[in-house]
C-alpha positions, 0 to 999 in steps of 0.5 A: 463472612456472608457480607464479604462473600456478597461483596466479593460476588458483586466485585466478580460480577462487575469485573466479568462485565467490564472484561466483556465490555472492554474485550468487545471495545478492543475487538472493534478497535482492532477491526477498525485498524485493519481497514481503511475507508475513503476518508482515510485514503484522502488523508493518506494522499494529503499526508504523502503528498506533503511528505513529497513536497518536503523532500522537494520531489515532484514526479514527472511520471507516475506508474502503478501496477494495477487498478487498485493503485490507480484508484489511490493515484487518482486521489494523490494527483490532486496533491501534486501541483501539475498534471502528471501522466499516469501509466497503469500496468496490469497485474496478473495473479500468478496462479491464474495467469494465461500467456494469451492475456499478454499485451504487446509493447509491455515488459513482464516482471515476475514475483512470487505471487504476481506477473506485472505487465509494464507499458514499454512507453513508460520505460522510455521516460528515462530522463523523468522523475518517476513515482511508483505507487501501489496500494499495498506492499507485502514483501517489496519484491515487485517494487525492488524489481521495477526499480532495478528494471528502470535503472537498467533502462537508463533511469537515474536512481535518485529520480525514482521514488516509491510509495504505498498506502500500506506496507507490511513489516515483512517489507520493512524487515527486508529493507524493501519498504517504499520511500513513502508509506502511510501505514505499516501492518504486521501481515496482509490481513487488511482491507481497503474500500475495494477489498482485501489487501493482496 
């Protein structure tokens, strides 16, 4: 009996140690899946650029709602064979929005969390193929509203494509996911090199 107790005691200690080891390993893996580094973003740009090429879609114009998306667009443009003009909007967090910050010659789109200012010059590119790029799509509301605004301004729906680095399952469930996205996640608990996804 004493031998069995010793064996069971050793097995219990080993099992406990393995549980801690694999728990930590799992935690590290989970954290690494919730953030991207610059190498990941370069791979993303390459992959999404290749998907566009397979679809024979080469944008004439790129629009991004803010500097976070523009950071990724800078990597993406290298995957496109020609020089593409990039229009960058201004994103205002709704809780801290001030009317005095508005810029002339911009159209304003409102979502639940954001106001996004879009250059009116971009809205005049109606005969062009447009790619809308953002780093993160939470609900898909902004992208849907912008696509609708473009169509109302004479753009052909077949000439509008959307893209994001990361899309949540909420946007996918709402059928508002981008045409191209690299990674889908359950929620906004995600980090880019420039900070938390918003």
